[in-house]
C-alpha positions in Angstrom: -31.6 37.5 17.6 -33.3 35.9 20.6 -30.6 37.0 23.0 -30.8 40.5 21.7 -34.5 40.7 22.4 -34.1 39.2 25.9 -31.2 41.6 26.8 -33.2 44.6 25.4 -36.2 43.6 27.6 -34.0 43.3 30.7 -32.5 46.7 30.1 -35.9 48.3 29.6 -37.3 46.8 32.8 -34.2 47.8 34.7 -34.4 51.4 33.6 -38.2 51.8 34.2 -39.5 53.8 37.1 -41.9 50.9 38.1 -41.5 50.2 41.8 -42.7 47.1 43.5 -46.0 47.5 45.4 -45.7 48.5 49.0 -47.2 45.9 51.3 -50.6 46.9 52.6 -51.4 46.4 56.3 -54.5 44.3 56.9 -56.5 47.1 58.7 -55.6 49.8 56.1 -58.1 50.8 53.4 -57.1 50.2 49.8 -58.6 52.4 47.1 -61.0 50.5 44.8 -59.8 52.6 41.8 -56.0 52.5 42.1 -55.3 49.6 44.5 -53.1 51.8 46.6 -53.4 52.4 50.3 -55.9 55.0 51.4 -59.4 55.7 50.3 -62.5 53.6 50.8 -63.1 49.9 50.4 -65.7 48.4 48.2 -67.3 46.8 51.2 -68.0 50.3 52.6 -70.7 50.9 50.0 -74.3 50.1 50.9 -73.8 48.6 54.3 -73.4 50.0 57.8 -70.6 48.9 60.0 -73.1 47.7 62.6 -76.5 46.4 61.5 -79.5 48.0 63.2 -81.2 45.1 65.0 -84.0 47.2 66.5 -87.6 47.2 65.2 -88.4 50.0 62.7 -91.8 50.3 64.4 -92.9 50.9 68.0 -92.6 47.5 69.8 -95.6 48.1 72.1 -97.9 49.2 69.2 -96.7 46.2 67.2 -97.4 43.7 70.0 -100.8 45.3 70.6 -101.7 45.0 66.9 -100.7 41.3 66.9 -102.8 40.7 70.0 -105.9 42.2 68.4 -105.3 40.7 65.0 -104.7 37.2 66.5 -108.5 36.8 66.8 -108.5 36.2 63.0 -106.2 33.8 61.1 -103.1 35.6 60.0 -102.0 35.5 56.4 -98.9 37.7 56.4 -96.8 39.3 59.1 -94.0 41.7 58.1 -92.2 42.9 61.2 -89.8 45.2 59.5 -92.5 46.6 57.2 -94.9 47.0 60.0 -97.8 45.2 58.3 -100.2 42.5 59.4 -102.7 41.0 56.9 -105.3 38.5 58.0 -107.1 35.8 56.0 -110.7 36.3 54.9 -113.0 35.5 57.8 -116.7 35.3 58.2 -118.8 34.9 61.3 -121.0 31.8 61.4 -124.0 34.0 61.9 -123.1 36.1 58.8 -121.9 33.5 56.3 -122.7 35.7 53.3 -120.2 38.4 54.4 -116.5 38.2 55.1 -113.8 40.6 56.2 -110.0 40.9 55.9 -107.9 43.2 58.0 -104.7 45.0 56.9 -103.0 46.7 59.8 -100.1 49.1 59.4 -97.9 50.1 62.4 -96.1 53.2 61.4 -93.1 54.9 63.2 -91.2 54.3 66.3 -93.3 56.5 68.6 -96.5 55.3 70.3 -99.0 57.9 69.0 -102.6 57.8 67.9 -101.6 58.1 64.3 -99.0 55.3 64.5 -101.6 52.6 63.7 -103.7 52.5 60.6 -106.3 49.7 59.8 -108.1 48.9 56.6 -111.1 46.6 56.7 -112.0 45.0 53.4 -115.5 43.6 53.1 -116.8 41.1 50.6 -120.3 39.8 50.1 -121.4 36.6 48.6 -123.6 36.6 45.5 -124.6 34.1 42.9 -121.3 34.8 41.0 -119.2 34.3 44.1 -117.5 36.9 46.4 -117.6 40.5 45.3 -115.8 43.5 46.9 -117.8 46.1 48.6 -116.7 49.4 50.1 -114.3 49.5 53.0 -115.8 49.7 56.5 -114.1 52.8 57.8 -116.1 52.9 61.1 -115.1 49.3 62.0 -111.5 50.2 61.0 -111.5 53.1 63.5 -112.9 50.8 66.2 -110.1 48.3 65.6 -107.5 51.1 65.7 -109.0 52.2 69.1 -108.8 48.6 70.3 -105.1 48.4 69.3 -104.2 51.7 70.9 -106.1 50.7 74.1 -104.2 47.4 74.2 -100.9 49.3 73.6 -101.7 51.6 76.6 -102.4 48.5 78.8 -99.1 46.9 77.7 -97.2 50.1 78.4 -98.8 50.4 81.8 -97.8 46.8 82.6 -94.2 47.3 81.5 -94.0 50.5 83.6 -95.5 48.7 86.6 -92.8 45.9 86.3 -90.1 48.5 86.2 -91.2 50.2 89.4 -91.8 47.0 91.3 
């Protein structure tokens, strides 16, 4: 009985239309669904062939924002997100008030709307520190300082190129 089953299996396999897999060249794409040559690879999903190593924000505006924010202790710097957050800081002459800056550098072009600043103000009370309204006027002054510094940096880089 055993020999009959083995011989029947050999006959069925010999008569089938299953062909051995064709060898795939190393540089040829293999389908993720069928395993046959052609199609796309699984590694093609979600990644670029060459990673983009440039900054997603304007480099001059970013450097200018770091120069201006460096006056205060920095808490968080996210180059690829374009955000700079400082620690809380209070002047010795105004110990009952402290500020925190959040700077956003937006876009790759150097324009007046490519920098946004939020100035958070807290005042000390008997219960501790309490938030007050944002200081929009001071935020605009810091934005102007950053843009002025960016213009200086750009002028310096152009002067180096022409020399």
